[in-house]
C-alpha positions in Angstrom: 0.0 0.0 0.0 2.0 3.0 -1.3 -0.4 5.8 -0.6 -2.4 6.0 2.6 -5.5 8.1 2.3 -7.8 8.5 5.3 -11.0 10.5 5.1 -12.2 12.9 7.8 -15.6 12.6 9.4 -16.5 15.9 7.7 -15.7 14.4 4.3 -17.6 11.2 5.1 -20.7 13.2 6.2 -20.6 15.3 3.1 -20.6 12.1 1.0 -23.4 10.7 3.0 -21.2 7.8 4.2 -21.8 5.9 7.4 -18.6 5.4 9.4 -18.3 2.7 12.1 -15.3 3.9 14.0 -13.8 7.3 14.7 -10.0 6.8 14.9 -8.9 9.1 17.6 -5.3 9.9 16.8 -4.1 11.8 19.8 -1.4 14.4 20.2 1.6 12.0 20.1 0.2 10.1 17.1 -0.4 13.4 15.3 2.8 15.4 16.0 5.6 13.1 17.0 7.5 11.6 14.1 8.0 8.2 15.8 4.4 7.9 17.0 3.1 8.9 13.5 4.4 5.5 12.4 2.0 3.9 14.9 -0.9 6.0 13.4 0.0 4.9 9.9 0.3 1.3 10.9 -3.1 1.2 12.5 -4.7 3.0 9.6 -3.2 0.4 7.2 -4.5 -2.5 9.5 -8.0 -1.0 9.6 -8.1 -0.5 5.8 -6.7 -3.9 5.1 -9.3 -5.5 7.4 -12.1 -3.6 5.7 -13.0 -1.6 8.8 -15.0 1.6 8.1 -13.3 4.5 9.9 -12.5 8.2 9.7 -10.5 10.8 11.6 -11.5 14.3 12.8 -8.4 15.8 11.3 -7.9 19.4 12.3 -11.2 19.2 14.3 -9.5 16.9 16.8 -8.0 18.7 19.8 -6.3 17.4 23.0 -8.6 15.3 25.2 -7.6 17.3 28.2 -5.8 14.4 29.9 -2.5 16.2 30.5 -4.3 19.2 31.9 -6.4 17.0 34.3 -3.4 15.0 35.4 -1.5 18.2 36.1 -4.3 19.5 38.2 -6.0 22.0 35.9 -9.6 20.7 36.0 -11.0 23.8 34.5 -8.9 23.5 31.4 -9.7 19.8 31.1 -13.4 20.5 31.2 -13.1 23.2 28.5 -11.1 20.9 26.2 -13.4 17.9 26.9 -16.6 19.9 26.2 -15.2 21.2 22.9 -14.5 17.6 21.8 -17.8 16.3 23.0 -19.6 19.0 21.1 -17.7 17.9 17.9 -18.2 14.2 18.5 -21.9 14.5 19.2 -22.4 16.8 16.2 -21.1 13.9 14.0 -23.1 11.3 15.9 -20.0 9.3 16.9 -20.9 6.0 18.5 -17.6 4.1 18.5 -14.0 5.3 19.0 -10.7 3.4 18.5 -7.4 4.9 19.7 -3.8 3.7 20.0 -3.2 5.9 23.0 -4.2 4.5 26.4 -4.3 8.0 27.9 -6.9 9.1 25.3 -8.6 5.7 25.7 -8.9 6.0 29.5 -10.2 9.6 29.6 -12.6 9.1 26.7 -14.0 5.9 28.1 -14.1 6.7 31.8 -14.2 10.5 32.3 -16.1 11.9 29.3 -19.4 10.3 30.2 -19.9 12.5 33.2 -19.7 15.5 30.9 -22.1 14.1 28.3 -19.7 12.2 26.1 -21.0 8.6 25.9 -19.2 6.4 23.4 -18.1 2.9 23.0 -14.3 3.3 23.3 -11.9 0.6 22.3 -8.1 0.4 22.5 -6.4 -0.6 19.3 -5.0 -3.8 21.0 -8.5 -5.1 21.5 -9.7 -4.3 18.0 -6.6 -5.8 16.4 -7.0 -8.9 18.4 -10.6 -9.1 17.3 -9.7 -8.6 13.7 -7.0 -11.3 13.9 -9.5 -13.8 15.6 -12.0 -13.1 12.8 -9.3 -13.8 10.1 -9.6 -10.3 8.7 -5.8 -9.7 9.1 -3.6 -12.3 7.4 -0.1 -12.6 8.8 2.5 -13.8 6.3 4.5 -15.5 9.0 8.3 -15.6 9.6 8.8 -11.9 10.1 9.3 -12.2 13.9 9.6 -16.0 14.2 11.8 -17.0 17.1 12.7 -13.4 18.0 12.8 -12.4 21.6 9.9 -9.9 22.3 9.7 -8.2 25.7 6.3 -6.6 26.4 5.8 -3.5 28.6 2.4 -2.8 30.1 1.2 0.8 29.7 -0.2 2.1 33.0 -3.4 3.5 31.6 -4.1 0.3 29.7 -3.2 -2.2 32.4 -3.7 -1.0 35.9 -6.3 1.6 34.9 -8.4 -0.5 32.6 -7.3 -4.1 33.3 -6.3 -4.8 29.7 -3.5 -7.2 29.8 -4.3 -10.1 27.6 -5.1 -8.5 24.2 -1.5 -7.2 23.6 0.0 -10.5 24.7 -2.4 -12.5 22.5 -1.3 -10.3 19.5 2.4 -10.8 20.2 1.9 -14.6 20.5 0.4 -14.7 17.0 3.7 -13.3 15.7 5.4 -16.6 16.5 8.1 -14.8 18.5 9.2 -15.6 22.0 7.1 -13.5 24.4 9.2 -12.5 27.5 7.7 -11.1 30.6 9.7 -8.6 32.7 9.8 -9.1 36.5 7.5 -6.1 37.0 4.5 -6.8 34.7 0.7 -6.7 34.6 -0.7 -5.1 37.8 2.8 -4.8 39.2 4.2 -3.2 36.0 6.5 -0.2 36.1 5.7 3.1 34.5 7.7 4.3 31.5 7.9 7.8 33.1 5.5 9.6 30.9 2.2 9.3 32.7 0.5 12.0 34.7 1.7 14.7 32.3 5.3 13.9 33.4 6.4 13.7 29.8 5.7 17.5 29.4 7.9 18.6 32.3 11.4 18.3 33.6 12.1 15.4 35.9 12.4 16.0 39.7 15.8 15.6 41.2 16.9 12.0 41.6 19.7 9.6 40.7 18.0 7.8 37.8 15.4 8.6 35.1 12.3 6.5 35.2 12.4 5.6 31.5 16.1 4.5 31.9 15.1 2.2 34.8 12.4 0.6 32.8 14.5 0.3 29.6 17.3 -1.3 31.6 14.9 -3.9 32.9 13.7 -4.7 29.4 17.2 -4.8 28.0 18.4 -7.2 30.6 16.5 -9.9 28.6 18.5 -9.0 25.4 15.3 -8.7 23.3 15.3 -8.0 19.6 12.0 -6.2 20.1 10.5 -4.2 23.1 6.8 -4.2 22.3 4.6 -1.5 23.6 0.9 -0.5 23.2 1.2 3.2 23.9 2.9 6.1 21.9 4.2 7.7 25.1 5.7 4.4 26.3 7.2 4.1 22.8 8.9 7.5 23.1 10.2 7.0 26.7 11.5 3.5 26.2 13.1 4.5 22.8 15.0 7.2 24.7 16.0 4.7 27.3 17.3 2.3 24.8 19.3 5.1 23.2 20.7 6.0 26.6 22.2 2.6 26.9 23.3 2.7 23.2 21.3 -0.5 22.3 19.2 0.9 19.5 21.1 -1.3 17.0 20.1 -4.5 18.7 16.8 -3.7 20.4 13.9 -2.0 18.6 11.0 -0.4 20.4 7.8 -0.9 18.4 4.1 -0.7 19.0 2.0 -3.8 18.5 0.3 -2.1 15.5 3.6 -1.7 13.8 4.5 -5.4 14.5 1.2 -6.6 13.0 1.5 -4.3 10.0 5.0 -5.6 9.3 3.9 -9.2 9.8 1.0 -8.7 7.5 3.3 -6.9 5.0 1.0 -3.9 4.8 
């Protein structure tokens, strides 16, 4: 697939099209060069599987998650109400996103402000599409490779989604390796709670380096993540230890897109 064209909800509505999923891209997936690869990979997967979806494009703004986590409830509610007005205008029913932060706040905190949607994380949807046979993996791409999986805080502890990402990785025929701190006892990448947008407090070690060191101790070819912020933080950690030539940090959507040769 050489050209990737994704329509906006405005374009779909103008054409009288019915869209099943709104793909909520999020700030990282929109603006960060590394996270944009996750966005493109998920879009390719959805298109390949025949899923009807669209994006908001320039009408999408921040969910307000960083503002809320940083303690600015007023700003959060302003941002949330703007998004809810837009989503309700288009009659959005289902939302899929690759960002656990967006997923958590859209699913759990928008309803109190009038934003009621069926929100699904991309790991759950990809697993469903794989189970339905709508994504065909070519096989061999990751066969036998060591894959360490890192649990994103807002996906795991906040929403109890542990199995979907692991089930996806197991379909790659690689060797899934668990870190000592995993699932409900997983260790943060260092980005959550709006920490990624500020300077770290004084200490003797960066959180992302601590987690990257734990992952690298297994000498994996792949460090798999299911969050664009975890992707960024662990990638920086791998670079800190100068292991980027032997260990790649990739989102599960990227792994599936590569295995399906999309």
